[in-house]
Structures are given as structure tokens and as C-alpha cells.
PDB file with SEQRES, HELIX, SHEET and CRYST1 records, atoms N, CA, C and O in Angstrom:
SEQRES   1 A   78  MET SER ASP ILE VAL VAL GLU LYS PRO VAL ASP THR GLY          
SEQRES   2 A   78  GLU TYR ILE GLU GLU LYS VAL THR ILE ASP ASN ILE PRO          
SEQRES   3 A   78  ASP LEU GLY ASP LYS THR GLY ASP ILE PHE LEU ASN HIS          
SEQRES   4 A   78  MET GLU GLU ALA ILE ARG GLN CYS ARG LYS LEU ILE GLY          
SEQRES   5 A   78  GLU GLY PHE ARG LEU VAL ASP PHE TRP SER ASP PRO ASP          
SEQRES   6 A   78  GLN GLY ILE GLN PHE ILE LEU LYS LYS LYS LYS LYS LYS          
HELIX    1 AA1 ASP A   34  GLY A   52  1                                  19    
SHEET    1 AA1 3 ILE A   4  VAL A   6  0                                        
SHEET    2 AA1 3 TYR A  15  ILE A  22 -1                                        
SHEET    3 AA1 3 VAL A  10  ASP A  11 -1                                        
SHEET    1 AA2 3 TYR A  15  ILE A  22  0                                        
SHEET    2 AA2 3 GLY A  67  LYS A  75 -1                                        
SHEET    3 AA2 3 ARG A  56  ASP A  63 -1                                        
CRYST1    1.000    1.000    1.000  90.00  90.00  90.00 P 1           1          
ATOM      1  N   MET A   1    -127.822-171.203 -65.681  1.00  0.00           N  
ATOM      2  CA  MET A   1    -128.104-169.792 -65.513  1.00  0.00           C  
ATOM      3  C   MET A   1    -127.366-169.281 -64.286  1.00  0.00           C  
ATOM      4  O   MET A   1    -127.401-169.912 -63.229  1.00  0.00           O  
ATOM      5  N   SER A   2    -126.712-168.162 -64.419  1.00  0.00           N  
ATOM      6  CA  SER A   2    -125.963-167.607 -63.288  1.00  0.00           C  
ATOM      7  C   SER A   2    -126.921-167.137 -62.206  1.00  0.00           C  
ATOM      8  O   SER A   2    -128.093-166.856 -62.456  1.00  0.00           O  
ATOM      9  N   ASP A   3    -126.392-167.062 -61.015  1.00  0.00           N  
ATOM     10  CA  ASP A   3    -127.189-166.730 -59.850  1.00  0.00           C  
ATOM     11  C   ASP A   3    -126.464-165.686 -59.022  1.00  0.00           C  
ATOM     12  O   ASP A   3    -125.234-165.634 -59.027  1.00  0.00           O  
ATOM     13  N   ILE A   4    -127.214-164.852 -58.309  1.00  0.00           N  
ATOM     14  CA  ILE A   4    -126.649-163.875 -57.391  1.00  0.00           C  
ATOM     15  C   ILE A   4    -126.964-164.361 -55.987  1.00  0.00           C  
ATOM     16  O   ILE A   4    -128.116-164.654 -55.665  1.00  0.00           O  
ATOM     17  N   VAL A   5    -125.941-164.445 -55.159  1.00  0.00           N  
ATOM     18  CA  VAL A   5    -126.115-164.943 -53.800  1.00  0.00           C  
ATOM     19  C   VAL A   5    -125.590-163.903 -52.824  1.00  0.00           C  
ATOM     20  O   VAL A   5    -124.459-163.435 -52.951  1.00  0.00           O  
ATOM     21  N   VAL A   6    -126.422-163.541 -51.845  1.00  0.00           N  
ATOM     22  CA  VAL A   6    -125.972-162.735 -50.721  1.00  0.00           C  
ATOM     23  C   VAL A   6    -125.789-163.721 -49.573  1.00  0.00           C  
ATOM     24  O   VAL A   6    -126.756-164.246 -49.022  1.00  0.00           O  
ATOM     25  N   GLU A   7    -124.535-163.960 -49.229  1.00  0.00           N  
ATOM     26  CA  GLU A   7    -124.244-164.960 -48.204  1.00  0.00           C  
ATOM     27  C   GLU A   7    -124.633-164.443 -46.823  1.00  0.00           C  
ATOM     28  O   GLU A   7    -124.771-163.237 -46.616  1.00  0.00           O  
ATOM     29  N   LYS A   8    -124.807-165.364 -45.889  1.00  0.00           N  
ATOM     30  CA  LYS A   8    -125.131-164.985 -44.518  1.00  0.00           C  
ATOM     31  C   LYS A   8    -123.970-164.194 -43.919  1.00  0.00           C  
ATOM     32  O   LYS A   8    -122.811-164.446 -44.246  1.00  0.00           O  
ATOM     33  N   PRO A   9    -124.283-163.235 -43.040  1.00  0.00           N  
ATOM     34  CA  PRO A   9    -123.217-162.450 -42.411  1.00  0.00           C  
ATOM     35  C   PRO A   9    -122.265-163.344 -41.618  1.00  0.00           C  
ATOM     36  O   PRO A   9    -122.677-164.331 -41.008  1.00  0.00           O  
ATOM     37  N   VAL A  10    -120.989-162.976 -41.641  1.00  0.00           N  
ATOM     38  CA  VAL A  10    -119.965-163.709 -40.902  1.00  0.00           C  
ATOM     39  C   VAL A  10    -119.354-162.757 -39.879  1.00  0.00           C  
ATOM     40  O   VAL A  10    -118.933-161.652 -40.221  1.00  0.00           O  
ATOM     41  N   ASP A  11    -119.309-163.190 -38.633  1.00  0.00           N  
ATOM     42  CA  ASP A  11    -118.684-162.412 -37.567  1.00  0.00           C  
ATOM     43  C   ASP A  11    -117.187-162.697 -37.600  1.00  0.00           C  
ATOM     44  O   ASP A  11    -116.760-163.823 -37.342  1.00  0.00           O  
ATOM     45  N   THR A  12    -116.392-161.681 -37.916  1.00  0.00           N  
ATOM     46  CA  THR A  12    -114.941-161.862 -38.006  1.00  0.00           C  
ATOM     47  C   THR A  12    -114.231-161.242 -36.809  1.00  0.00           C  
ATOM     48  O   THR A  12    -113.051-160.901 -36.897  1.00  0.00           O  
ATOM     49  N   GLY A  13    -114.936-161.094 -35.699  1.00  0.00           N  
ATOM     50  CA  GLY A  13    -114.346-160.498 -34.501  1.00  0.00           C  
ATOM     51  C   GLY A  13    -114.800-159.064 -34.344  1.00  0.00           C  
ATOM     52  O   GLY A  13    -115.825-158.793 -33.718  1.00  0.00           O  
ATOM     53  N   GLU A  14    -114.040-158.148 -34.909  1.00  0.00           N  
ATOM     54  CA  GLU A  14    -114.351-156.727 -34.816  1.00  0.00           C  
ATOM     55  C   GLU A  14    -115.365-156.285 -35.874  1.00  0.00           C  
ATOM     56  O   GLU A  14    -115.991-155.235 -35.733  1.00  0.00           O  
ATOM     57  N   TYR A  15    -115.525-157.077 -36.923  1.00  0.00           N  
ATOM     58  CA  TYR A  15    -116.377-156.705 -38.048  1.00  0.00           C  
ATOM     59  C   TYR A  15    -117.402-157.789 -38.364  1.00  0.00           C  
ATOM     60  O   TYR A  15    -117.250-158.953 -37.992  1.00  0.00           O  
ATOM     61  N   ILE A  16    -118.444-157.365 -39.061  1.00  0.00           N  
ATOM     62  CA  ILE A  16    -119.393-158.287 -39.676  1.00  0.00           C  
ATOM     63  C   ILE A  16    -119.124-158.210 -41.177  1.00  0.00           C  
ATOM     64  O   ILE A  16    -119.061-157.119 -41.744  1.00  0.00           O  
ATOM     65  N   GLU A  17    -118.968-159.354 -41.810  1.00  0.00           N  
ATOM     66  CA  GLU A  17    -118.628-159.396 -43.236  1.00  0.00           C  
ATOM     67  C   GLU A  17    -119.768-160.006 -44.031  1.00  0.00           C  
ATOM     68  O   GLU A  17    -120.331-161.032 -43.649  1.00  0.00           O  
ATOM     69  N   GLU A  18    -120.101-159.365 -45.137  1.00  0.00           N  
ATOM     70  CA  GLU A  18    -121.115-159.859 -46.074  1.00  0.00           C  
ATOM     71  C   GLU A  18    -120.441-160.049 -47.430  1.00  0.00           C  
ATOM     72  O   GLU A  18    -119.539-159.297 -47.799  1.00  0.00           O  
ATOM     73  N   LYS A  19    -120.889-161.059 -48.162  1.00  0.00           N  
ATOM     74  CA  LYS A  19    -120.370-161.298 -49.510  1.00  0.00           C  
ATOM     75  C   LYS A  19    -121.538-161.404 -50.478  1.00  0.00           C  
ATOM     76  O   LYS A  19    -122.524-162.092 -50.212  1.00  0.00           O  
ATOM     77  N   VAL A  20    -121.412-160.711 -51.609  1.00  0.00           N  
ATOM     78  CA  VAL A  20    -122.386-160.788 -52.696  1.00  0.00           C  
ATOM     79  C   VAL A  20    -121.650-161.435 -53.864  1.00  0.00           C  
ATOM     80  O   VAL A  20    -120.632-160.919 -54.324  1.00  0.00           O  
ATOM     81  N   THR A  21    -122.169-162.567 -54.345  1.00  0.00           N  
ATOM     82  CA  THR A  21    -121.478-163.337 -55.374  1.00  0.00           C  
ATOM     83  C   THR A  21    -122.360-163.554 -56.593  1.00  0.00           C  
ATOM     84  O   THR A  21    -123.544-163.867 -56.469  1.00  0.00           O  
ATOM     85  N   ILE A  22    -121.776-163.388 -57.763  1.00  0.00           N  
ATOM     86  CA  ILE A  22    -122.394-163.780 -59.029  1.00  0.00           C  
ATOM     87  C   ILE A  22    -121.636-165.026 -59.464  1.00  0.00           C  
ATOM     88  O   ILE A  22    -120.437-164.953 -59.732  1.00  0.00           O  
ATOM     89  N   ASP A  23    -122.310-166.164 -59.537  1.00  0.00           N  
ATOM     90  CA  ASP A  23    -121.578-167.388 -59.885  1.00  0.00           C  
ATOM     91  C   ASP A  23    -121.168-167.369 -61.349  1.00  0.00           C  
ATOM     92  O   ASP A  23    -121.587-166.502 -62.116  1.00  0.00           O  
ATOM     93  N   ASN A  24    -120.350-168.328 -61.720  1.00  0.00           N  
ATOM     94  CA  ASN A  24    -119.763-168.340 -63.057  1.00  0.00           C  
ATOM     95  C   ASN A  24    -120.517-169.210 -64.062  1.00  0.00           C  
ATOM     96  O   ASN A  24    -120.013-169.460 -65.157  1.00  0.00           O  
ATOM     97  N   ILE A  25    -121.694-169.666 -63.713  1.00  0.00           N  
ATOM     98  CA  ILE A  25    -122.443-170.516 -64.649  1.00  0.00           C  
ATOM     99  C   ILE A  25    -122.994-169.633 -65.774  1.00  0.00           C  
ATOM    100  O   ILE A  25    -123.770-168.716 -65.507  1.00  0.00           O  
ATOM    101  N   PRO A  26    -122.611-169.893 -67.003  1.00  0.00           N  
ATOM    102  CA  PRO A  26    -123.026-169.019 -68.098  1.00  0.00           C  
ATOM    103  C   PRO A  26    -124.497-169.209 -68.468  1.00  0.00           C  
ATOM    104  O   PRO A  26    -125.067-170.289 -68.308  1.00  0.00           O  
ATOM    105  N   ASP A  27    -125.083-168.135 -68.963  1.00  0.00           N  
ATOM    106  CA  ASP A  27    -126.424-168.192 -69.526  1.00  0.00           C  
ATOM    107  C   ASP A  27    -126.246-168.474 -71.015  1.00  0.00           C  
ATOM    108  O   ASP A  27    -125.854-167.593 -71.779  1.00  0.00           O  
ATOM    109  N   LEU A  28    -126.534-169.696 -71.416  1.00  0.00           N  
ATOM    110  CA  LEU A  28    -126.250-170.117 -72.789  1.00  0.00           C  
ATOM    111  C   LEU A  28    -127.013-169.308 -73.824  1.00  0.00           C  
ATOM    112  O   LEU A  28    -126.547-169.164 -74.955  1.00  0.00           O  
ATOM    113  N   GLY A  29    -128.157-168.785 -73.468  1.00  0.00           N  
ATOM    114  CA  GLY A  29    -128.936-167.992 -74.420  1.00  0.00           C  
ATOM    115  C   GLY A  29    -128.535-166.533 -74.460  1.00  0.00           C  
ATOM    116  O   GLY A  29    -129.107-165.760 -75.228  1.00  0.00           O  
ATOM    117  N   ASP A  30    -127.574-166.141 -73.658  1.00  0.00           N  
ATOM    118  CA  ASP A  30    -127.165-164.738 -73.573  1.00  0.00           C  
ATOM    119  C   ASP A  30    -126.123-164.425 -74.641  1.00  0.00           C  
ATOM    120  O   ASP A  30    -124.924-164.398 -74.364  1.00  0.00           O  
ATOM    121  N   LYS A  31    -126.585-164.191 -75.849  1.00  0.00           N  
ATOM    122  CA  LYS A  31    -125.673-163.948 -76.982  1.00  0.00           C  
ATOM    123  C   LYS A  31    -125.095-162.536 -76.974  1.00  0.00           C  
ATOM    124  O   LYS A  31    -124.051-162.290 -77.579  1.00  0.00           O  
ATOM    125  N   THR A  32    -125.772-161.598 -76.286  1.00  0.00           N  
ATOM    126  CA  THR A  32    -125.340-160.200 -76.311  1.00  0.00           C  
ATOM    127  C   THR A  32    -124.640-159.760 -75.028  1.00  0.00           C  
ATOM    128  O   THR A  32    -123.972-158.726 -75.017  1.00  0.00           O  
ATOM    129  N   GLY A  33    -124.783-160.532 -73.941  1.00  0.00           N  
ATOM    130  CA  GLY A  33    -124.234-160.136 -72.649  1.00  0.00           C  
ATOM    131  C   GLY A  33    -125.233-159.382 -71.792  1.00  0.00           C  
ATOM    132  O   GLY A  33    -124.912-158.970 -70.677  1.00  0.00           O  
ATOM    133  N   ASP A  34    -126.451-159.198 -72.306  1.00  0.00           N  
ATOM    134  CA  ASP A  34    -127.471-158.440 -71.589  1.00  0.00           C  
ATOM    135  C   ASP A  34    -127.850-159.094 -70.259  1.00  0.00           C  
ATOM    136  O   ASP A  34    -128.000-158.397 -69.255  1.00  0.00           O  
ATOM    137  N   ILE A  35    -128.006-160.401 -70.234  1.00  0.00           N  
ATOM    138  CA  ILE A  35    -128.381-161.099 -68.995  1.00  0.00           C  
ATOM    139  C   ILE A  35    -127.266-160.952 -67.971  1.00  0.00           C  
ATOM    140  O   ILE A  35    -127.534-160.706 -66.795  1.00  0.00           O  
ATOM    141  N   PHE A  36    -126.024-161.098 -68.401  1.00  0.00           N  
ATOM    142  CA  PHE A  36    -124.900-160.915 -67.490  1.00  0.00           C  
ATOM    143  C   PHE A  36    -124.914-159.513 -66.882  1.00  0.00           C  
ATOM    144  O   PHE A  36    -124.720-159.351 -65.678  1.00  0.00           O  
ATOM    145  N   LEU A  37    -125.145-158.507 -67.718  1.00  0.00           N  
ATOM    146  CA  LEU A  37    -125.177-157.127 -67.212  1.00  0.00           C  
ATOM    147  C   LEU A  37    -126.344-156.931 -66.240  1.00  0.00           C  
ATOM    148  O   LEU A  37    -126.206-156.197 -65.262  1.00  0.00           O  
ATOM    149  N   ASN A  38    -127.480-157.569 -66.492  1.00  0.00           N  
ATOM    150  CA  ASN A  38    -128.607-157.492 -65.563  1.00  0.00           C  
ATOM    151  C   ASN A  38    -128.222-158.095 -64.210  1.00  0.00           C  
ATOM    152  O   ASN A  38    -128.571-157.551 -63.163  1.00  0.00           O  
ATOM    153  N   HIS A  39    -127.506-159.212 -64.237  1.00  0.00           N  
ATOM    154  CA  HIS A  39    -127.064-159.832 -62.990  1.00  0.00           C  
ATOM    155  C   HIS A  39    -126.057-158.942 -62.271  1.00  0.00           C  
ATOM    156  O   HIS A  39    -126.085-158.840 -61.045  1.00  0.00           O  
ATOM    157  N   MET A  40    -125.182-158.308 -63.013  1.00  0.00           N  
ATOM    158  CA  MET A  40    -124.214-157.391 -62.416  1.00  0.00           C  
ATOM    159  C   MET A  40    -124.946-156.219 -61.752  1.00  0.00           C  
ATOM    160  O   MET A  40    -124.596-155.811 -60.644  1.00  0.00           O  
ATOM    161  N   GLU A  41    -125.961-155.683 -62.432  1.00  0.00           N  
ATOM    162  CA  GLU A  41    -126.739-154.578 -61.863  1.00  0.00           C  
ATOM    163  C   GLU A  41    -127.451-155.012 -60.583  1.00  0.00           C  
ATOM    164  O   GLU A  41    -127.516-154.244 -59.623  1.00  0.00           O  
ATOM    165  N   GLU A  42    -127.980-156.224 -60.559  1.00  0.00           N  
ATOM    166  CA  GLU A  42    -128.656-156.723 -59.359  1.00  0.00           C  
ATOM    167  C   GLU A  42    -127.655-156.893 -58.216  1.00  0.00           C  
ATOM    168  O   GLU A  42    -127.974-156.569 -57.072  1.00  0.00           O  
ATOM    169  N   ALA A  43    -126.470-157.388 -58.497  1.00  0.00           N  
ATOM    170  CA  ALA A  43    -125.439-157.524 -57.463  1.00  0.00           C  
ATOM    171  C   ALA A  43    -125.057-156.148 -56.911  1.00  0.00           C  
ATOM    172  O   ALA A  43    -124.854-155.992 -55.707  1.00  0.00           O  
ATOM    173  N   ILE A  44    -124.961-155.164 -57.787  1.00  0.00           N  
ATOM    174  CA  ILE A  44    -124.646-153.805 -57.349  1.00  0.00           C  
ATOM    175  C   ILE A  44    -125.777-153.255 -56.483  1.00  0.00           C  
ATOM    176  O   ILE A  44    -125.513-152.574 -55.492  1.00  0.00           O  
ATOM    177  N   ARG A  45    -127.028-153.537 -56.839  1.00  0.00           N  
ATOM    178  CA  ARG A  45    -128.165-153.110 -56.010  1.00  0.00           C  
ATOM    179  C   ARG A  45    -128.074-153.725 -54.614  1.00  0.00           C  
ATOM    180  O   ARG A  45    -128.323-153.053 -53.613  1.00  0.00           O  
ATOM    181  N   GLN A  46    -127.715-155.005 -54.559  1.00  0.00           N  
ATOM    182  CA  GLN A  46    -127.568-155.674 -53.268  1.00  0.00           C  
ATOM    183  C   GLN A  46    -126.439-155.026 -52.451  1.00  0.00           C  
ATOM    184  O   GLN A  46    -126.570-154.846 -51.241  1.00  0.00           O  
ATOM    185  N   CYS A  47    -125.344-154.683 -53.114  1.00  0.00           N  
ATOM    186  CA  CYS A  47    -124.235-154.012 -52.431  1.00  0.00           C  
ATOM    187  C   CYS A  47    -124.676-152.649 -51.909  1.00  0.00           C  
ATOM    188  O   CYS A  47    -124.346-152.284 -50.780  1.00  0.00           O  
ATOM    189  N   ARG A  48    -125.410-151.903 -52.708  1.00  0.00           N  
ATOM    190  CA  ARG A  48    -125.893-150.583 -52.275  1.00  0.00           C  
ATOM    191  C   ARG A  48    -126.834-150.707 -51.079  1.00  0.00           C  
ATOM    192  O   ARG A  48    -126.820-149.862 -50.184  1.00  0.00           O  
ATOM    193  N   LYS A  49    -127.645-151.753 -51.064  1.00  0.00           N  
ATOM    194  CA  LYS A  49    -128.548-151.994 -49.937  1.00  0.00           C  
ATOM    195  C   LYS A  49    -127.724-152.204 -48.661  1.00  0.00           C  
ATOM    196  O   LYS A  49    -128.033-151.635 -47.614  1.00  0.00           O  
ATOM    197  N   LEU A  50    -126.682-153.020 -48.761  1.00  0.00           N  
ATOM    198  CA  LEU A  50    -125.821-153.263 -47.607  1.00  0.00           C  
ATOM    199  C   LEU A  50    -125.084-151.998 -47.182  1.00  0.00           C  
ATOM    200  O   LEU A  50    -124.916-151.753 -45.987  1.00  0.00           O  
ATOM    201  N   ILE A  51    -124.646-151.199 -48.138  1.00  0.00           N  
ATOM    202  CA  ILE A  51    -123.996-149.926 -47.823  1.00  0.00           C  
ATOM    203  C   ILE A  51    -124.973-149.030 -47.053  1.00  0.00           C  
ATOM    204  O   ILE A  51    -124.578-148.338 -46.115  1.00  0.00           O  
ATOM    205  N   GLY A  52    -126.239-149.047 -47.451  1.00  0.00           N  
ATOM    206  CA  GLY A  52    -127.264-148.294 -46.735  1.00  0.00           C  
ATOM    207  C   GLY A  52    -127.468-148.776 -45.306  1.00  0.00           C  
ATOM    208  O   GLY A  52    -127.983-148.036 -44.468  1.00  0.00           O  
ATOM    209  N   GLU A  53    -127.066-150.014 -45.021  1.00  0.00           N  
ATOM    210  CA  GLU A  53    -127.171-150.583 -43.678  1.00  0.00           C  
ATOM    211  C   GLU A  53    -125.882-150.385 -42.873  1.00  0.00           C  
ATOM    212  O   GLU A  53    -125.737-150.934 -41.781  1.00  0.00           O  
ATOM    213  N   GLY A  54    -124.954-149.603 -43.417  1.00  0.00           N  
ATOM    214  CA  GLY A  54    -123.726-149.299 -42.686  1.00  0.00           C  
ATOM    215  C   GLY A  54    -122.499-150.076 -43.107  1.00  0.00           C  
ATOM    216  O   GLY A  54    -121.425-149.885 -42.538  1.00  0.00           O  
ATOM    217  N   PHE A  55    -122.634-150.955 -44.099  1.00  0.00           N  
ATOM    218  CA  PHE A  55    -121.476-151.698 -44.593  1.00  0.00           C  
ATOM    219  C   PHE A  55    -120.680-150.820 -45.552  1.00  0.00           C  
ATOM    220  O   PHE A  55    -121.186-149.825 -46.071  1.00  0.00           O  
ATOM    221  N   ARG A  56    -119.433-151.201 -45.776  1.00  0.00           N  
ATOM    222  CA  ARG A  56    -118.636-150.535 -46.812  1.00  0.00           C  
ATOM    223  C   ARG A  56    -117.971-151.589 -47.672  1.00  0.00           C  
ATOM    224  O   ARG A  56    -117.570-152.649 -47.191  1.00  0.00           O  
ATOM    225  N   LEU A  57    -117.863-151.282 -48.939  1.00  0.00           N  
ATOM    226  CA  LEU A  57    -117.234-152.198 -49.886  1.00  0.00           C  
ATOM    227  C   LEU A  57    -115.732-152.158 -49.644  1.00  0.00           C  
ATOM    228  O   LEU A  57    -115.103-151.108 -49.769  1.00  0.00           O  
ATOM    229  N   VAL A  58    -115.164-153.306 -49.296  1.00  0.00           N  
ATOM    230  CA  VAL A  58    -113.728-153.348 -48.994  1.00  0.00           C  
ATOM    231  C   VAL A  58    -112.921-154.093 -50.050  1.00  0.00           C  
ATOM    232  O   VAL A  58    -111.704-153.925 -50.138  1.00  0.00           O  
ATOM    233  N   ASP A  59    -113.596-154.915 -50.851  1.00  0.00           N  
ATOM    234  CA  ASP A  59    -112.853-155.681 -51.853  1.00  0.00           C  
ATOM    235  C   ASP A  59    -113.831-156.277 -52.868  1.00  0.00           C  
ATOM    236  O   ASP A  59    -115.014-156.458 -52.581  1.00  0.00           O  
ATOM    237  N   PHE A  60    -113.320-156.571 -54.034  1.00  0.00           N  
ATOM    238  CA  PHE A  60    -114.061-157.343 -55.030  1.00  0.00           C  
ATOM    239  C   PHE A  60    -113.040-158.069 -55.885  1.00  0.00           C  
ATOM    240  O   PHE A  60    -111.901-157.621 -56.021  1.00  0.00           O  
ATOM    241  N   TRP A  61    -113.439-159.166 -56.447  1.00  0.00           N  
ATOM    242  CA  TRP A  61    -112.547-159.945 -57.301  1.00  0.00           C  
ATOM    243  C   TRP A  61    -113.380-160.781 -58.262  1.00  0.00           C  
ATOM    244  O   TRP A  61    -114.584-160.973 -58.088  1.00  0.00           O  
ATOM    245  N   SER A  62    -112.697-161.260 -59.263  1.00  0.00           N  
ATOM    246  CA  SER A  62    -113.341-162.140 -60.227  1.00  0.00           C  
ATOM    247  C   SER A  62    -112.400-163.300 -60.522  1.00  0.00           C  
ATOM    248  O   SER A  62    -111.180-163.146 -60.580  1.00  0.00           O  
ATOM    249  N   ASP A  63    -113.013-164.465 -60.706  1.00  0.00           N  
ATOM    250  CA  ASP A  63    -112.249-165.679 -60.967  1.00  0.00           C  
ATOM    251  C   ASP A  63    -113.054-166.503 -61.968  1.00  0.00           C  
ATOM    252  O   ASP A  63    -114.251-166.702 -61.761  1.00  0.00           O  
ATOM    253  N   PRO A  64    -112.436-166.989 -63.048  1.00  0.00           N  
ATOM    254  CA  PRO A  64    -113.196-167.730 -64.056  1.00  0.00           C  
ATOM    255  C   PRO A  64    -113.821-169.017 -63.531  1.00  0.00           C  
ATOM    256  O   PRO A  64    -114.786-169.514 -64.112  1.00  0.00           O  
ATOM    257  N   ASP A  65    -113.287-169.564 -62.441  1.00  0.00           N  
ATOM    258  CA  ASP A  65    -113.840-170.804 -61.884  1.00  0.00           C  
ATOM    259  C   ASP A  65    -114.913-170.557 -60.825  1.00  0.00           C  
ATOM    260  O   ASP A  65    -115.696-171.457 -60.523  1.00  0.00           O  
ATOM    261  N   GLN A  66    -114.961-169.344 -60.255  1.00  0.00           N  
ATOM    262  CA  GLN A  66    -115.889-169.084 -59.163  1.00  0.00           C  
ATOM    263  C   GLN A  66    -116.883-167.972 -59.441  1.00  0.00           C  
ATOM    264  O   GLN A  66    -117.979-167.992 -58.880  1.00  0.00           O  
ATOM    265  N   GLY A  67    -116.557-167.019 -60.267  1.00  0.00           N  
ATOM    266  CA  GLY A  67    -117.457-165.918 -60.570  1.00  0.00           C  
ATOM    267  C   GLY A  67    -116.905-164.597 -60.069  1.00  0.00           C  
ATOM    268  O   GLY A  67    -115.691-164.397 -60.015  1.00  0.00           O  
ATOM    269  N   ILE A  68    -117.824-163.685 -59.697  1.00  0.00           N  
ATOM    270  CA  ILE A  68    -117.464-162.357 -59.209  1.00  0.00           C  
ATOM    271  C   ILE A  68    -117.978-162.242 -57.781  1.00  0.00           C  
ATOM    272  O   ILE A  68    -119.103-162.645 -57.483  1.00  0.00           O  
ATOM    273  N   GLN A  69    -117.145-161.689 -56.900  1.00  0.00           N  
ATOM    274  CA  GLN A  69    -117.569-161.546 -55.515  1.00  0.00           C  
ATOM    275  C   GLN A  69    -117.233-160.148 -55.009  1.00  0.00           C  
ATOM    276  O   GLN A  69    -116.141-159.628 -55.239  1.00  0.00           O  
ATOM    277  N   PHE A  70    -118.206-159.553 -54.312  1.00  0.00           N  
ATOM    278  CA  PHE A  70    -118.031-158.271 -53.644  1.00  0.00           C  
ATOM    279  C   PHE A  70    -118.009-158.558 -52.146  1.00  0.00           C  
ATOM    280  O   PHE A  70    -118.848-159.309 -51.648  1.00  0.00           O  
ATOM    281  N   ILE A  71    -117.059-157.968 -51.423  1.00  0.00           N  
ATOM    282  CA  ILE A  71    -116.930-158.182 -49.981  1.00  0.00           C  
ATOM    283  C   ILE A  71    -117.173-156.848 -49.284  1.00  0.00           C  
ATOM    284  O   ILE A  71    -116.528-155.843 -49.579  1.00  0.00           O  
ATOM    285  N   LEU A  72    -118.118-156.869 -48.353  1.00  0.00           N  
ATOM    286  CA  LEU A  72    -118.469-155.667 -47.602  1.00  0.00           C  
ATOM    287  C   LEU A  72    -118.315-155.951 -46.112  1.00  0.00           C  
ATOM    288  O   LEU A  72    -118.566-157.066 -45.657  1.00  0.00           O  
ATOM    289  N   LYS A  73    -117.901-154.930 -45.355  1.00  0.00           N  
ATOM    290  CA  LYS A  73    -117.713-155.096 -43.917  1.00  0.00           C  
ATOM    291  C   LYS A  73    -118.360-153.943 -43.165  1.00  0.00           C  
ATOM    292  O   LYS A  73    -118.485-152.829 -43.673  1.00  0.00           O  
ATOM    293  N   LYS A  74    -118.769-154.249 -41.932  1.00  0.00           N  
ATOM    294  CA  LYS A  74    -119.319-153.236 -41.040  1.00  0.00           C  
ATOM    295  C   LYS A  74    -118.738-153.495 -39.656  1.00  0.00           C  
ATOM    296  O   LYS A  74    -118.718-154.627 -39.173  1.00  0.00           O  
ATOM    297  N   LYS A  75    -118.271-152.427 -39.034  1.00  0.00           N  
ATOM    298  CA  LYS A  75    -117.733-152.541 -37.673  1.00  0.00           C  
ATOM    299  C   LYS A  75    -118.868-152.836 -36.710  1.00  0.00           C  
ATOM    300  O   LYS A  75    -119.928-152.213 -36.765  1.00  0.00           O  
ATOM    301  N   LYS A  76    -118.628-153.799 -35.825  1.00  0.00           N  
ATOM    302  CA  LYS A  76    -119.643-154.171 -34.850  1.00  0.00           C  
ATOM    303  C   LYS A  76    -119.816-153.065 -33.818  1.00  0.00           C  
ATOM    304  O   LYS A  76    -118.863-152.385 -33.437  1.00  0.00           O  
ATOM    305  N   LYS A  77    -121.057-152.909 -33.380  1.00  0.00           N  
ATOM    306  CA  LYS A  77    -121.326-151.929 -32.327  1.00  0.00           C  
ATOM    307  C   LYS A  77    -120.902-152.515 -30.993  1.00  0.00           C  
ATOM    308  O   LYS A  77    -121.048-153.712 -30.743  1.00  0.00           O  
ATOM    309  N   LYS A  78    -120.376-151.650 -30.149  1.00  0.00           N  
ATOM    310  CA  LYS A  78    -119.905-152.111 -28.825  1.00  0.00           C  
ATOM    311  C   LYS A  78    -120.987-151.993 -27.796  1.00  0.00           C  
ATOM    312  O   LYS A  78    -120.771-152.333 -26.632  1.00  0.00           O  
TER     313      LYS A  78                                                      
END                                                                             
């Protein structure tokens, strides 16, 4: 069963980076794609939550071996 992971924040110097990932493990019982879409909606909810905390979506990608990942960044306060 696929999983949604919000990774721990990473300090990249000037920014704090968050990643939201949907892994690539298929749901074998998902004949219609409904479970996948539910996971996508949950990942989007997590991204919106981070955006509400001051992050911005800077990149996303998909890879058949790793899944789908959204990358969000927020400038550190001085």
C-alpha cells in the first residue's frame, strides 16, 4: 500500500526545505485508481498546510522507482 510521507525539515542555509512524498508501492486492490487519487489529495492537503505555514512549492517530480515528490521551501527568518 502506498504511503504519504512528510519528511523532517532540512536546513539548506538560507532556506528550510520540506518534502512531501507519495511512495511508488502500488495498492493491488485499487482497480479504479481511486485509492491513488485519495493519496494524491492527501499529499496536496499536506502541501497546502505547509504553504499556510509560509512555505512555497518550488518543485515536484515523479519517478516510477521512487514515487511522486513535492518540494517546498521557506526563507529562514533572520
